[in-house]
C-alpha positions as CSV (number, residue, x, y, z in Angstrom):
1,M,111.0,77.7,60.5
2,N,110.7,75.9,64.0
3,A,112.1,72.8,62.6
4,R,115.1,74.3,61.3
5,V,115.6,75.8,64.7
6,G,115.3,72.6,66.5
7,L,117.5,71.0,64.1
8,M,120.1,73.4,64.8
9,A,120.0,73.1,68.4
10,L,120.2,69.4,67.9
11,R,123.2,69.8,66.0
12,R,124.9,72.1,68.6
13,A,124.0,70.1,71.7
14,S,125.6,66.7,70.4
15,P,127.3,67.1,66.9
16,T,129.0,63.7,66.8
17,A,125.9,61.9,67.9
18,L,123.6,63.1,64.7
19,V,125.4,62.6,61.8
20,N,122.6,61.8,59.8
21,N,120.6,64.6,58.8
22,N,117.4,62.6,57.9
23,V,117.3,61.2,61.5
24,S,117.3,64.7,62.9
25,R,114.8,66.4,61.0
26,A,112.6,63.2,61.6
27,L,113.1,63.8,65.2
28,V,112.4,67.3,65.4
29,L,109.6,67.0,62.8
30,R,107.9,64.1,65.2
31,S,108.2,66.5,68.2
32,V,106.7,69.6,66.7
33,Q,103.7,67.6,65.5
34,S,102.9,65.9,68.5
35,R,102.2,69.3,70.3
36,C,99.7,70.4,67.7
37,I,96.8,72.4,70.0
38,T,93.2,71.6,68.9
39,T,90.4,74.2,69.5
40,E,87.0,73.9,69.0
41,K,83.8,76.4,68.8
42,L,81.8,76.7,71.5
43,S,78.4,78.6,71.7
44,A,77.8,81.6,73.9
45,A,76.5,79.6,76.3
46,D,78.8,77.1,76.4
47,A,81.5,79.6,76.6
48,D,79.9,81.1,80.0
49,K,79.6,77.7,81.4
50,H,83.2,77.0,80.6
51,L,84.2,80.4,82.1
52,A,82.2,79.9,85.2
53,E,83.7,76.6,86.3
54,Q,87.4,78.0,85.9
55,R,86.3,81.0,88.2
56,L,85.2,78.2,90.7
57,R,88.5,76.6,90.2
58,R,91.0,80.0,90.7
59,P,92.4,80.7,94.2
60,V,91.1,83.5,96.2
61,S,93.4,86.2,97.3
62,P,93.6,86.9,100.7
63,H,92.4,90.2,101.9
64,L,92.7,92.3,105.1
65,T,89.9,90.5,106.8
66,I,92.1,87.3,107.3
67,Y,94.6,89.0,109.7
68,D,93.8,89.0,113.3
69,P,92.9,92.6,114.3
70,A,94.2,91.9,118.0
71,Q,97.6,91.7,116.9
72,I,99.5,95.1,117.7
73,W,101.8,95.2,114.5
74,Y,98.4,95.7,112.4
75,G,97.5,99.4,113.2
76,A,100.9,100.3,113.4
77,S,101.9,99.1,109.9
78,I,98.5,100.8,108.8
79,M,99.7,104.3,110.4
80,Q,102.7,104.0,109.0
81,R,101.5,104.3,105.6
82,Y,98.2,106.9,106.9
83,T,100.8,109.2,108.3
84,G,103.0,109.2,105.4
85,M,100.0,110.0,103.3
86,A,99.2,112.7,105.4
87,Y,102.4,114.7,105.5
88,A,102.8,114.2,101.7
89,G,99.2,115.7,101.5
90,A,99.9,118.5,103.5
91,F,103.4,119.5,102.0
92,Y,101.8,119.2,98.4
93,A,98.6,121.5,99.7
94,G,101.1,123.8,101.2
95,S,103.1,123.8,98.2
96,L,100.2,124.6,95.8
97,G,98.8,127.1,98.5
98,Y,102.0,128.8,98.2
99,L,102.0,129.2,94.3
100,V,98.2,129.8,94.2
101,A,98.0,132.7,96.9
102,P,99.6,135.5,94.8
103,L,97.1,135.0,92.1
104,V,94.0,134.9,94.1
105,G,95.2,137.6,97.1
106,W,95.9,135.7,100.1
107,H,98.7,136.4,101.9
108,F,100.5,133.3,102.2
109,E,104.0,134.9,103.2
110,S,106.1,134.2,106.1
111,A,105.3,137.7,108.2
112,S,101.4,137.0,108.2
113,L,102.0,133.2,109.1
114,V,104.1,134.5,112.1
115,A,101.5,137.2,112.7
116,F,98.6,134.9,112.7
117,A,100.5,132.1,114.8
118,A,101.4,134.5,117.5
119,S,97.8,135.7,117.6
120,L,96.7,132.1,118.8
121,P,96.2,131.3,122.5
122,V,99.2,129.2,124.1
123,A,96.5,126.2,124.4
124,V,96.0,126.3,120.9
125,K,99.7,126.5,119.8
126,F,100.4,123.6,122.0
127,A,97.6,121.5,120.4
128,I,98.4,122.3,116.9
129,K,102.0,121.5,117.5
130,S,101.4,118.2,118.9
131,L,99.2,117.3,116.3
132,A,101.7,117.9,113.8
133,A,104.3,116.6,115.5
134,F,102.8,113.1,116.4
135,P,102.4,111.8,112.9
136,F,106.1,112.9,112.4
137,L,107.6,111.0,115.0
138,F,105.3,108.0,115.0
139,H,106.4,107.6,111.0
140,A,110.2,108.5,111.6
141,F,110.2,105.9,114.7
142,N,108.3,103.3,112.7
143,G,110.2,103.8,109.5
144,V,113.4,103.1,111.7
145,R,111.7,99.7,112.8
146,H,111.1,99.1,109.6
147,L,114.8,99.6,108.4
148,V,115.9,97.5,111.1
149,W,113.2,94.7,110.0
150,D,114.8,94.9,106.5
151,T,118.1,95.2,107.2
152,V,118.9,93.3,110.5
153,V,116.0,90.8,109.9
154,K,115.2,90.9,113.7
155,G,112.3,91.3,116.0
156,F,109.5,89.3,114.2
157,A,108.4,87.3,117.1
158,K,105.4,88.2,118.5
159,A,106.8,89.3,121.7
160,E,109.5,91.6,120.4
161,I,106.6,93.2,117.7
162,A,104.2,94.0,120.7
163,K,107.2,95.6,122.5
164,A,108.6,97.5,119.9
165,T,105.1,98.7,119.0
166,N,104.1,100.2,122.4
167,A,107.7,101.9,122.8
168,I,107.0,103.3,119.5
169,W,103.3,104.7,120.6
170,I,104.8,106.2,123.9
171,A,107.9,107.4,122.4
172,S,105.7,109.3,119.7
173,V,103.3,110.9,122.3
174,V,106.2,111.5,124.9
175,G,108.3,113.2,122.0
176,S,105.3,115.1,120.5
177,L,104.3,116.6,123.7
178,G,107.9,117.5,124.5
179,L,108.7,119.2,120.9
180,A,105.2,121.3,121.3
181,A,106.1,122.4,124.9
182,F,109.7,123.1,124.2
183,W,110.0,124.1,120.6
């Protein structure tokens, strides 16, 4: 079968050069025969030794420990993932709680939540709102930076990364305190 496919490929590639079918068949058969692979049976110990030698020659993929933790973008990149996971987890937990509440007798409707929030002291409300606003703002600001990196492809110098990271942290803290105070 392979010789026939090879023969057809040779005929299509150069129909005028290969007039004689016997010559083209001999070329295809010779190339097929030269690529034969031989195997040998190994004992279990020899197979383990061979596998150990192969593992020693494999490249080792880098891990997070190769990066310098002093670089500023390192923490911002990880925080981007953590804040996204935290808000996704909070969304799913709240949704499941809202669905399960009538089945177990919880009062998870809007009126009871508003009454609970109104009964809290102002300092506790401020702390809860700022703790909820910070990850949201950080994720939003850092997400915009990642979008700029992906679309504009600028801001990859270490000094620019440091300035942008500091600006994102400051804007997130100030924004969360502002939202907690005025919202």
